C-alpha positions in Angstrom: 0.2 -0.3 0.1 1.0 3.2 -0.5 1.3 6.1 1.2 -2.1 8.4 0.4 -3.3 11.3 2.6 -5.2 9.6 4.8 -1.8 8.9 6.7 -1.0 13.2 5.7 -4.1 14.3 8.1 -2.3 15.0 10.8 -0.7 18.1 8.8 -3.9 19.8 7.9 -3.7 23.0 9.5 -6.3 26.1 9.2 -4.3 27.7 7.4 -4.2 25.2 5.1 -8.1 24.6 4.7 -8.6 27.8 4.1 -6.6 27.4 0.9 -8.5 24.8 -0.3 -11.9 26.2 1.2 -11.3 29.1 -0.9 -10.0 27.3 -3.8 -12.6 25.3 -4.6 -15.3 27.9 -4.9 -13.6 28.8 -8.0 -15.4 29.3 -11.1 -13.8 28.9 -14.2 -15.9 27.3 -16.9 -18.5 30.1 -17.3 -22.2 28.5 -18.4 -21.4 28.4 -22.0 -18.4 26.5 -21.2 -15.8 28.8 -21.9 -13.1 29.4 -19.6 -12.7 32.4 -17.3 -9.8 34.4 -15.2 -12.6 34.2 -12.1 -9.5 35.1 -10.4 -11.2 39.4 -9.0 -8.2 41.3 -7.1 -9.7 40.3 -3.5 -9.2 37.0 -4.5 -6.0 37.7 -5.9 -5.2 39.4 -2.5 -7.2 36.0 -0.3 -4.4 33.5 -2.1 -1.2 35.8 -1.4 -1.7 36.2 2.6 -3.1 32.1 2.1 0.5 31.7 0.4 2.4 34.0 3.1 0.5 32.7 6.1 0.7 28.8 4.4 4.8 29.1 3.7 6.1 29.5 7.3 3.8 26.4 7.6 5.7 24.6 4.5 9.6 25.3 6.5 8.6 24.1 9.2 8.1 20.6 7.2 4.1 20.4 6.9 3.3 18.4 3.7 0.0 19.3 3.6 1.7 23.1 3.7 4.3 22.0 1.4 2.2 20.1 -0.7 -0.7 23.8 -1.1 1.9 26.1 -1.6 2.8 24.8 -4.7 -0.5 24.5 -5.6 -1.2 27.9 -5.3 2.4 28.3 -7.5 0.9 26.6 -10.2 -2.8 28.0 -10.1 -2.1 31.5 -10.4 -5.1 31.9 -8.0 -2.5 35.2 -6.7 -2.7 37.4 -10.3 -6.2 38.9 -11.7 -5.2 38.5 -15.4 -4.1 34.7 -17.1 -1.5 37.9 -18.9 0.0 38.6 -15.2 -0.3 34.0 -14.6 1.5 34.5 -17.7 4.3 36.8 -17.3 5.4 35.4 -13.1 5.2 31.4 -14.8 8.9 31.3 -15.0 9.2 31.9 -11.8 5.9 30.8 -10.2 6.8 26.9 -12.0 10.5 26.9 -10.5 8.3 27.5 -7.0 6.2 24.8 -7.9 8.9 22.4 -8.7 11.2 23.5 -5.5 7.4 22.4 -3.0 6.8 19.9 -5.0 10.2 18.7 -4.7 10.4 19.2 -1.4 6.4 16.8 0.0 6.9 14.1 -2.9 10.6 14.1 -1.2 8.3 12.7 2.7 6.4 10.2 0.5 3.1 12.7 -0.3 1.8 10.4 -3.4 0.3 13.3 -5.0 3.1 15.4 -5.2 5.5 12.5 -6.5 2.5 12.0 -9.6 2.4 16.0 -10.0 6.2 16.4 -9.6 6.1 14.5 -12.9 3.0 15.8 -15.0 4.4 19.1 -14.9 7.6 20.4 -13.1 10.1 22.1 -14.1 14.2 21.9 -13.9 16.5 18.4 -13.5 14.8 17.6 -10.3 11.3 17.0 -12.4 13.3 15.7 -15.0 15.3 13.1 -13.5 11.4 11.5 -11.5 9.5 11.7 -15.1 12.5 10.1 -16.7 12.3 6.9 -13.5 8.4 7.5 -14.8 8.3 6.7 -18.8 10.5 4.3 -18.1 8.1 2.4 -15.4 5.8 3.5 -17.4 7.2 1.3 -21.2 7.4 -1.6 -19.0 4.3 -1.9 -17.6 1.8 -4.6 -18.2 -2.1 -4.3 -18.8 -3.1 -4.7 -15.8 -0.4 -3.9 -13.7 -0.5 -1.0 -10.9 -0.5 2.8 -11.6 3.1 2.9 -11.6 3.0 7.0 -9.0 4.7 3.8 -5.8 7.8 2.7 -8.3 8.6 6.3 -9.4 8.9 7.7 -5.2 10.5 3.5 -4.4 13.3 4.2 -6.8 12.9 8.5 -7.0 14.4 9.0 -3.8 15.4 5.3 -2.0 12.4 5.8 0.8 10.5 2.3 1.4 6.7 2.4 0.7 5.3 2.2 4.4 2.3 1.5 5.1 1.6 4.7 7.6 4.4 7.6 8.5 4.9 5.9 11.6 6.6 2.5 10.7 9.5 1.5 9.6 
């Protein structure tokens, strides 16, 4: 069994819960099915505040805070326009990757998955390469190789919970 969200419930904080609540309340598609940029100035300020509150928690090793910081950088919710988000994309992708790596190294499989899918730089390429090698080896019906990618990338045993070992 691979680590999952439930293994990290003790890392939930009021700050990360508030961030995810605000994220889930945003609609990104209008009634016609057209993507819109839903971030008002007030929402951008709120997400900037979330970031400022969550970073110190993430720096102290809280895996869910680390993932939340990565998600804030990934989402672009600190900007009031897609143009502003694009102008800051290189910086934000690098920051997102930094925080995904921190969470991935603690065994947070969602972070490993996002690192493979969206990470940039040498560490993301290394993990993506391991994943791609595993994909080439998979036969029909075998497990999705995120957990094995984690094991090969970071050399840590896959534990049923973080309290084992």
